[in-house]
Residue, then its C-alpha position, 0 to 999 in steps of 0.5 A: m500499499a506503499s503507492g497509496k492505492m487501496t485495493t480492498l474493503g479492508d483497505m477502505q476500513r482501515f484508511k475510514e478509520s484513520m481519517s475518522a481519528n484525524a477529522e478534527k486535523l482534516k476539517p476542510y475535507e469533512e464533507t467528503r470524509l462523511k461521504f467516504e464513511g457513508l460509501v465505505t458503510k454501503a460497501q459493507g452492507l452490500t458485501q454482507q448482501q452478496g454472502a448472503l445471495t451466493a449462500a441463498k443461490q448455492e442453496t437454491s441450486k441444490e434444490l433445481k438439481v433434486v427437482l430436475k432429477e425428479l422431473q426426469q423421473v416423472a417424465t420417463v414415467l408420462r413417455f411410457a403412459v403415452r406410448e402405451h396409450y397411442g401405440k408404438d408405431a403411432e404417429k401421434l409420439v411426434e408431437f411429444g417428442l417421441q420416435p414412434f416405432r417404423g420398424r426396423p430396416r431390412k439388410q440389404k443383401e449384398p450382391e455376391k462377389p464372383q470368387p476368383e478363380p483358382p490359378t491354373l497349371p500350365a499345361e505340360 
């Protein structure tokens, strides 16, 4: 902090305390000092609020993860129910984002490749 640059709220708090302790000697700057103190107090409050919100966000994230897992399970049950109701090959399933069963694609028979003829020995 030798360069006079304050980078943390702790630095600001210490500077505020020094300014308050020397308020009598720094009377010409009283209005600015009071504004500075107000800003430090506000920053401290916002830091506390940020910590509380971070904790709340983490809790909400955990809860969301649990709900999404349960949501997936219920959706799976409903997908089976929709297939059961409309039939596994009904085109109506597409409306629900499900793939109707359209049969297995038949394997096409590959044309038989002619077998190479065995080499013949020259006649003697």
